[in-house]
C-alpha positions, -999 to 999 in steps of 0.1 A, spaced: -194 381 390 -187 409 365 -151 410 376 -145 372 370 -163 374 337 -141 403 325 -109 386 336 -120 353 320 -130 370 287 -96 389 286 -76 357 291 -98 338 265 -92 365 239 -55 362 245 -56 325 240 -74 329 206 -46 351 194 -20 325 202 -6 343 231 3 327 264 -7 351 291 8 348 325 -3 361 359 27 378 377 8 391 407 -27 387 422 -35 403 455 -61 422 475 -56 452 496 -80 466 522 -85 495 546 -109 500 575 -111 525 603 -128 538 633 -138 573 622 -146 599 649 -156 635 645 -165 664 667 -186 692 652 -202 720 671 -195 702 703 -213 670 692 -193 637 690 -200 610 665 -182 578 656 -185 547 634 -165 517 623 -162 517 585 -147 499 556 -131 523 532 -114 502 505 -112 467 492 -93 464 459 -86 435 436 -53 437 416 -42 415 387 -9 421 368 8 400 342 21 395 307 7 384 274 41 384 258 75 395 271 69 429 257 31 432 264 18 435 299 -16 441 314 -30 454 347 -64 454 364 -74 472 396 -110 468 406 -125 486 437 -149 460 450 -167 485 473 -172 514 449 -207 522 437 -214 524 400 -231 558 396 -247 550 362 -257 515 350 -244 524 315 -209 529 329 -201 495 342 -164 503 345 -168 531 370 -153 509 398 -124 499 376 -93 521 381 -70 502 358 -78 479 329 -51 483 302 -25 466 281 10 482 277 33 474 248 71 480 253 78 486 216 115 495 220 137 502 250 127 539 246 91 537 235 60 522 251 23 525 242 -6 519 266 -43 515 258 -73 510 281 -85 526 314 -58 543 335 -52 575 354 -57 608 337 -22 622 335 -24 652 358 7 662 378 10 662 415 19 636 442 -14 638 461 -32 631 429 -8 604 418 -9 584 451 -30 553 453 -63 563 469 -59 536 496 -28 555 508 -45 589 512 -64 598 544 -78 631 533 -78 649 499 -78 683 484 -111 696 471 -98 692 435 -91 655 439 -124 650 459 -146 668 433 -130 656 401 -157 636 383 -133 607 374 -96 604 379 -94 572 358 -107 571 322 -103 551 290 -76 565 266 -42 559 250 -7 570 261 27 570 245 58 572 267 93 581 256 120 570 281 148 595 277 170 577 303 166 559 336 153 590 354 135 610 327 104 601 307 78 621 287 42 609 283 16 621 258 -20 610 266 -54 614 249 -83 602 270 -119 608 280 -122 639 300 -121 637 338 -149 663 337 -173 638 321 -194 612 338 -180 586 315 -207 589 289 -201 622 270 -178 624 240 -154 650 255 -117 645 258 -85 656 276 -51 661 260 -22 657 284 16 660 283 37 651 314 73 650 324 82 624 351 118 631 359 145 640 382 162 674 387 187 664 414 191 630 431 168 642 458 142 660 437 117 640 415 89 655 395 55 648 380 48 680 359 20 682 334 2 705 310 -34 695 304 -62 707 281 -95 693 294 -129 697 278 -160 701 301 -196 691 293 -202 723 273 -171 715 251 -152 744 267 -115 739 272 -98 745 306 -60 744 310 -42 729 340 -5 734 348 3 709 375 37 708 391 43 679 415 76 679 434 89 650 455 120 656 476 139 631 497 164 641 523 175 609 541 146 597 562 125 629 555 102 630 525 88 664 514 61 669 486 50 702 472 22 703 446 13 734 427 -16 736 402 -29 765 382 -62 763 364 -75 787 337 -104 786 313 -100 801 278 -114 836 281 -106 840 318 -93 875 325 -62 865 345 -43 833 336 -21 828 366 -30 822 403 -66 832 404 -77 796 404 -51 773 420 -42 746 445 -12 744 468 -4 713 488 25 703 510 33 670 528 61 658 550 68 623 562 96 614 586 104 577 587 119 563 619 123 526 619 88 510 616 71 544 621 61 573 599 53 607 613 32 626 588 17 660 582 -1 675 552 -18 709 545 -34 724 514 -49 757 502 -73 762 472 -87 794 459 -108 804 429 -117 841 424 -154 849 423 -151 866 389 -138 835 371 -171 830 351 -179 835 314 -204 860 299 -233 836 307 -222 833 344 -209 797 340 -177 789 359 -146 782 338 -136 757 365 -164 732 372 -143 714 399 -134 743 422 -163 767 423 -157 805 419 -156 821 453 -139 791 469 -113 797 496 -105 763 511 -79 753 537 -73 718 551 -46 704 573 -38 673 594 -12 651 610 -8 615 620 14 585 626 18 552 608 32 519 622 43 490 600 46 460 625 50 433 598 69 452 571 58 481 550 40 460 523 19 438 546 2 458 574 -1 495 583 -18 509 613 -26 546 614 -39 574 636 -47 606 618 -63 640 627 -75 665 602 -97 695 598 -108 720 571 -125 754 570 -156 742 552 -172 718 577 -152 730 608 -152 694 618 -124 677 639 -118 643 623 -99 615 641 -93 583 624 -78 550 637 -74 523 612 -55 496 594 -45 488 558 -34 453 549 -26 433 518 -32 396 510 -9 381 483 -25 353 462 2 350 435 36 367 435 50 393 458 67 426 452 104 426 447 124 435 479 
């Protein structure tokens, strides 16, 4: 009900401004699985629905487009924050061939390919991504397209360390580019306020490398609070992922390591990093296969195993991801 009201209000407002909005794409995507786990010799399993997302993309004018992505199964954690289940709700103005400006709710601009991936495509996450209060917030971004393969983005938005209610902000600068034809980047420098108005710095370097049918991602993130004794590599995340595509199959593996020194607290004993607690040493790894029997955009079947050193639980997941197009289809 809320979703249809928001969409209807949005289109009505466009009409009052004399614009002729169009819907370019409307689709749903979904993921469900049989999750099984073995912990301390005890076996447990359940069928579960994991995602059902509503997507709406279109144009108000030839230079102004909009996007909405609503997670229909996500719980709103505070009734005052009615947009918690909304990932995207923005308008984007292509002012010139080089400059574009975006306003609304969109992803906080933090580098890294695990973080950047659509959640429906990620089977298990790093602790940073899992614990971040919100990866999508309201804000504004300006993008400068240097050339076809290089763009710089400046973003000011609500802090991902807020619950959506506090007036604290994040200031982000990212380079999304290409170093070589086989090496793409999402690198960012972030200055993020926490609930106590303290500033923490992220340097996040996401690297995506493609060698024929083999894809290799390496994400490196350094976090440091102002006043922290050592700036580099006392609070950090390292992630690597490899995918080998063979016809309709993907063979995948991913591992990550995260650490935060016990001494990374201020004079009052408060952690500089409220996402990865001081004293954390976390390792996770897994592997799996994906099969695309009807094309890579329509249906994906997966079998995945993963484990970490926190719960010492063997996780096995068998599932499917599928998409239903209502209006429009992606370009081939």
